[in-house]
MARRONU-883478 format. One record per residue (C-alpha): x, y, z; residue in one letter. Coordinates in nm, 2 decimals, padded with zeros to 4 digits. Example, Ala and Ser with C-alpha at 12.3 -4.5 7.8 and 13.67 -1.06 7.14 Angstrom:
BEGIN
01.23;-00.45;00.78;a
01.37;-00.11;00.71;s
//
This chain:
BEGIN
03.21;14.86;-06.62;x
03.56;14.80;-06.76;x
03.82;14.63;-06.54;x
04.00;14.96;-06.50;x
03.67;15.13;-06.40;x
03.61;14.86;-06.13;x
03.96;14.93;-06.00;x
03.89;15.30;-05.98;x
03.57;15.22;-05.79;x
03.76;15.00;-05.55;x
03.99;15.29;-05.48;x
03.69;15.52;-05.42;x
03.54;15.26;-05.17;x
03.88;15.25;-05.00;x
03.87;15.63;-04.95;x
03.52;15.60;-04.82;x
03.59;15.34;-04.56;x
03.90;15.52;-04.45;x
03.73;15.86;-04.43;x
03.44;15.71;-04.23;x
03.69;15.56;-03.98;x
03.59;15.21;-04.07;x
03.96;15.12;-04.09;x
04.28;15.25;-03.95;x
04.63;15.23;-04.11;x
04.64;14.93;-04.35;x
04.33;14.75;-04.22;x
04.04;14.61;-04.43;x
04.01;14.44;-04.76;x
03.76;14.40;-05.04;x
03.72;14.22;-05.37;x
03.52;14.21;-05.69;x
03.43;13.90;-05.90;x
03.50;13.94;-06.27;x
03.41;13.59;-06.37;x
03.42;13.24;-06.22;x
03.80;13.24;-06.21;x
03.91;13.60;-06.20;x
03.88;13.83;-05.90;x
04.01;14.18;-05.82;x
04.12;14.24;-05.46;x
04.29;14.50;-05.25;x
04.66;14.44;-05.16;x
04.79;14.37;-04.82;x
05.00;14.62;-04.62;x
04.87;14.94;-04.78;x
04.62;15.20;-04.66;x
04.29;15.16;-04.83;x
04.24;15.53;-04.82;x
04.53;15.60;-05.05;x
04.51;15.34;-05.32;x
04.53;15.40;-05.69;x
04.43;15.15;-05.96;x
04.78;15.00;-06.00;x
04.76;14.88;-05.64;x
04.48;14.63;-05.72;x
04.57;14.27;-05.76;x
04.40;13.99;-05.96;x
04.37;13.63;-05.83;x
04.20;13.31;-05.93;x
03.93;13.12;-05.75;x
04.19;12.96;-05.52;x
04.35;13.29;-05.43;x
04.66;13.24;-05.66;x
04.80;13.55;-05.81;x
04.72;13.62;-06.17;x
04.83;13.98;-06.19;x
05.00;14.21;-05.94;x
05.24;14.50;-05.99;x
05.58;14.48;-05.81;x
05.56;14.54;-05.44;x
05.19;14.44;-05.41;x
05.04;14.11;-05.29;x
04.68;14.01;-05.25;x
04.51;14.05;-04.91;x
04.59;13.76;-04.67;x
04.22;13.74;-04.60;x
04.13;13.64;-04.96;x
04.03;13.29;-04.83;x
03.74;13.45;-04.65;x
03.62;13.62;-04.97;x
03.65;13.30;-05.18;x
03.43;13.10;-04.94;x
03.16;13.36;-04.99;x
03.19;13.35;-05.37;x
03.19;12.97;-05.36;x
02.87;12.94;-05.15;x
02.69;13.24;-05.29;x
02.69;13.25;-05.67;x
02.48;13.56;-05.66;x
02.75;13.76;-05.48;x
03.00;13.97;-05.69;x
03.17;14.18;-05.42;x
03.29;14.15;-05.06;x
03.39;14.42;-04.82;x
03.57;14.37;-04.48;x
03.65;14.65;-04.24;x
03.67;14.74;-03.87;x
03.40;15.00;-03.82;x
03.42;15.13;-03.47;x
03.07;15.06;-03.33;x
03.02;14.73;-03.51;x
03.36;14.61;-03.41;x
03.29;14.71;-03.05;x
02.99;14.48;-03.04;x
03.20;14.21;-03.21;x
03.46;14.25;-02.94;x
03.19;14.21;-02.67;x
03.06;13.90;-02.84;x
02.73;14.06;-02.91;x
02.53;14.02;-03.24;x
02.31;14.29;-03.36;x
01.97;14.12;-03.38;x
01.72;14.35;-03.20;x
01.46;14.50;-03.43;x
01.50;14.86;-03.33;x
01.43;15.03;-03.66;x
01.24;14.95;-03.98;x
01.54;14.99;-04.22;x
01.75;14.74;-04.03;x
01.47;14.49;-04.02;x
01.40;14.52;-04.40;x
01.75;14.55;-04.54;x
01.96;14.36;-04.29;x
01.73;14.13;-04.10;x
01.99;14.13;-03.82;x
02.37;14.09;-03.80;x
02.49;13.76;-03.66;x
02.82;13.70;-03.48;x
03.07;13.45;-03.62;x
03.30;13.28;-03.38;x
03.65;13.41;-03.36;x
03.89;13.28;-03.62;x
04.26;13.35;-03.67;x
04.30;13.60;-03.95;x
04.44;13.47;-04.28;x
04.36;13.11;-04.19;x
04.07;12.88;-04.29;x
03.93;12.94;-03.94;x
03.76;13.26;-04.06;x
03.59;13.13;-04.37;x
03.48;12.82;-04.17;x
03.33;13.05;-03.90;x
03.11;13.24;-04.14;x
02.99;12.96;-04.36;x
02.68;12.88;-04.15;x
02.55;13.23;-04.20;x
02.60;13.26;-04.58;x
02.26;13.11;-04.68;x
02.06;13.36;-04.47;x
02.25;13.68;-04.44;x
02.45;13.94;-04.64;x
02.66;14.06;-04.34;x
02.82;13.93;-04.03;x
03.02;14.04;-03.73;x
03.35;13.87;-03.68;x
03.41;13.81;-03.31;x
03.71;14.02;-03.18;x
03.78;14.12;-03.54;x
03.54;14.34;-03.73;x
03.26;14.33;-03.98;x
03.20;14.17;-04.32;x
02.94;14.23;-04.59;x
02.88;14.11;-04.94;x
02.64;14.19;-05.23;x
02.56;14.19;-05.60;x
02.82;14.46;-05.67;x
03.08;14.66;-05.48;x
02.85;14.95;-05.39;x
02.58;14.72;-05.26;x
02.84;14.54;-05.04;x
02.97;14.87;-04.91;x
02.63;15.00;-04.84;x
02.55;14.69;-04.64;x
02.86;14.75;-04.43;x
02.77;15.12;-04.38;x
02.42;15.01;-04.27;x
02.57;14.77;-04.02;x
02.78;15.04;-03.87;x
02.48;15.28;-03.85;x
02.27;15.01;-03.68;x
02.55;14.95;-03.43;x
02.60;15.31;-03.35;x
02.22;15.36;-03.30;x
02.22;15.06;-03.07;x
02.51;15.18;-02.87;x
02.38;15.53;-02.83;x
02.03;15.43;-02.75;x
02.16;15.20;-02.47;x
02.35;15.50;-02.33;x
02.03;15.70;-02.32;x
01.81;15.42;-02.18;x
01.65;15.09;-02.28;x
01.61;15.06;-02.66;x
01.25;14.97;-02.75;x
01.23;14.69;-03.00;x
00.95;14.66;-03.25;x
00.69;14.39;-03.16;x
00.63;14.07;-03.36;x
00.34;14.22;-03.55;x
00.53;14.52;-03.66;x
00.83;14.31;-03.76;x
00.60;14.07;-03.96;x
00.47;14.37;-04.16;x
00.83;14.48;-04.24;x
00.91;14.13;-04.36;x
00.62;14.15;-04.60;x
00.75;14.48;-04.73;x
01.09;14.31;-04.79;x
00.92;14.03;-04.98;x
00.72;14.27;-05.20;x
01.03;14.47;-05.28;x
01.20;14.17;-05.44;x
01.54;14.29;-05.32;x
01.86;14.09;-05.42;x
02.05;13.90;-05.16;x
01.95;13.69;-04.86;x
01.74;13.77;-04.56;x
01.69;13.55;-04.25;x
01.32;13.59;-04.24;x
01.27;13.49;-04.60;x
01.55;13.24;-04.67;x
01.56;13.03;-04.35;x
//
């Protein structure tokens, strides 16, 4: 993809997260790695559902602005993104949003770890909870670092959800899967007591994951 095509895709992902109520107003941010010292990122203070390519900023590996049109500044959360790129060379995109169900669990201080459905076990392996950090400070990247070797997604306590992947669509789909998992957990608890898969069933799913040779990290395989 050309740089302009990547910007167009970032705008499309912005519309998706906005239309799916994963963000409100100007919330959320995401980025794409172009090379070791160039990254595209969403601007601060704008609705992700109404972006056009000229909104997108370019920063270096330290978050310094390389390119930005007048009136646009990189997301204040870029430090969080850069920590992921630093610790995970296989990652080329990061997506952060406030999906309703996942964020509700984050606000309650509850990770999503119960093996309630095969897809969540295979593709996510669980969603840990990172301790609260003040947004736009180094507290947030510090809070997620322990999970980076083993997961591709995390809940941010009292804040939202974060996912990363080999490309922007992969990162977005991770976040979408986290929200679906959270919604299922919430609704199944409203109906009754969710039934978790047993250890034997989970072990078989881990084997499926291994045989699929999927990119990214998984707690059962990388720990």
